[in-house]
MARBAKE-469697 format. One record per residue (C-alpha): residue number from 1; x, y, z; residue in one letter. Coordinates in nm, 2 decimals, decimal comma. Example, Ala and Ser with C-alpha at 12.3 -4.5 7.8 and 13.67 -1.06 7.14 Angstrom:
pos c1 c2 c3 code
1 1,23 -0,45 0,78 A
2 1,37 -0,11 0,71 S
//
This chain:
pos c1 c2 c3 code
1 -0,02 -0,01 -0,01 W
2 0,13 0,36 -0,11 C
3 0,06 0,66 0,16 R
4 -0,20 0,79 -0,10 F
5 -0,38 0,47 0,01 C
6 -0,36 0,41 0,36 I
7 -0,49 0,76 0,40 R
8 -0,74 0,73 0,14 E
9 -0,86 0,41 0,33 S
10 -0,80 0,54 0,70 G
11 -1,07 0,84 0,59 A
12 -1,29 0,59 0,43 N
13 -1,27 0,45 0,72 N
14 -1,34 0,76 0,94 W
15 -1,63 0,81 0,70 R
16 -1,79 0,50 0,76 R
17 -1,76 0,44 1,11 K
18 -1,87 0,85 1,20 H
19 -2,11 0,97 0,95 V
20 -2,24 0,67 0,82 G
21 -2,11 0,67 0,42 I
22 -1,88 0,52 0,19 N
23 -1,67 0,65 -0,05 R
24 -1,90 0,62 -0,36 E
25 -2,19 0,85 -0,15 Q
26 -1,86 1,05 -0,09 Y
27 -1,82 1,08 -0,45 T
28 -2,19 1,16 -0,50 L
29 -2,20 1,41 -0,21 L
30 -1,91 1,56 -0,42 M
31 -2,03 1,60 -0,74 E
32 -2,38 1,74 -0,66 Q
33 -2,13 1,99 -0,46 H
34 -1,95 2,08 -0,76 N
35 -1,65 1,96 -0,58 H
36 -1,69 2,28 -0,36 C
37 -1,68 2,40 -0,01 C
38 -2,10 2,51 0,11 A
39 -1,98 2,72 0,27 I
40 -1,68 2,95 0,10 C
41 -1,76 2,81 -0,24 G
42 -1,38 2,71 -0,30 R
43 -1,33 2,41 -0,53 H
44 -1,14 2,13 -0,35 Q
45 -0,84 2,17 -0,60 N
46 -0,71 2,49 -0,41 Q
47 -0,68 2,23 -0,06 F
48 -0,44 1,99 0,01 T
49 -0,70 1,80 0,22 K
50 -1,02 1,63 0,06 E
51 -1,37 1,85 0,18 L
52 -1,52 1,71 0,49 Y
53 -1,87 1,57 0,54 V
54 -2,03 1,81 0,75 D
55 -2,30 1,63 0,95 H
56 -2,52 1,69 1,27 N
57 -2,34 1,55 1,53 H
58 -2,60 1,40 1,75 T
59 -2,88 1,25 1,46 T
60 -2,56 1,20 1,21 K
61 -2,74 1,37 0,90 Q
62 -2,52 1,47 0,63 V
63 -2,58 1,82 0,55 R
64 -2,26 1,87 0,31 G
65 -1,93 1,93 0,23 I
66 -1,74 2,21 0,40 L
67 -1,35 2,29 0,35 C
68 -1,09 2,26 0,71 V
69 -1,17 2,65 0,78 N
70 -1,56 2,60 0,71 C
71 -1,57 2,30 0,90 N
72 -1,37 2,42 1,23 F
73 -1,59 2,74 1,23 I
74 -1,91 2,56 1,21 I
75 -1,72 2,29 1,46 G
76 -1,61 2,59 1,74 H
77 -1,95 2,75 1,72 A
78 -2,12 2,40 1,80 K
79 -2,31 2,50 1,57 D
80 -2,46 2,75 1,73 N
81 -2,64 3,00 1,50 T
82 -2,67 3,26 1,75 D
83 -2,30 3,27 1,79 V
84 -2,26 3,27 1,42 L
85 -2,47 3,53 1,34 Q
86 -2,33 3,74 1,70 H
87 -1,95 3,68 1,49 A
88 -2,15 3,81 1,17 I
89 -2,27 4,12 1,33 D
90 -1,94 4,18 1,53 Y
91 -1,74 4,20 1,21 L
92 -1,97 4,42 1,05 R
93 -1,89 4,68 1,29 L
94 -1,51 4,66 1,22 Y
95 -1,49 4,52 0,87 V
96 -1,61 4,82 0,60 K
97 -1,60 4,60 0,29 D
98 -1,90 4,37 0,38 M
//
C-alpha cells in the first residue's frame, strides 16, 4: 500500500464509522456540491486535504461538504446559529468592505 492509499483507507473508514457513508456516497456528495465547499464556495483543488463531510453530531445526518476552515468555524461554534450571527454582526462593525 502506498501512503495515499493508506490515507484514503483511513478517511474511508472514518467516514463509514462516524458519518455512515462510503467512498461512492462521498463521491456523489462531492459531485452534488460541484467539488466545492458549501460555505465559502472554494473548489477542492484549492486545498491539500479533501473536503469534509459535515454532519449533525447528534443525528449523524449529512448536511454537506465543507473545507477544513469552514468545518472548523461550524465545529467551534457548536452548530449554534446565534453564535455565528453574533460573529457576523461583530465583523460588520469593523470590516468596512462587507
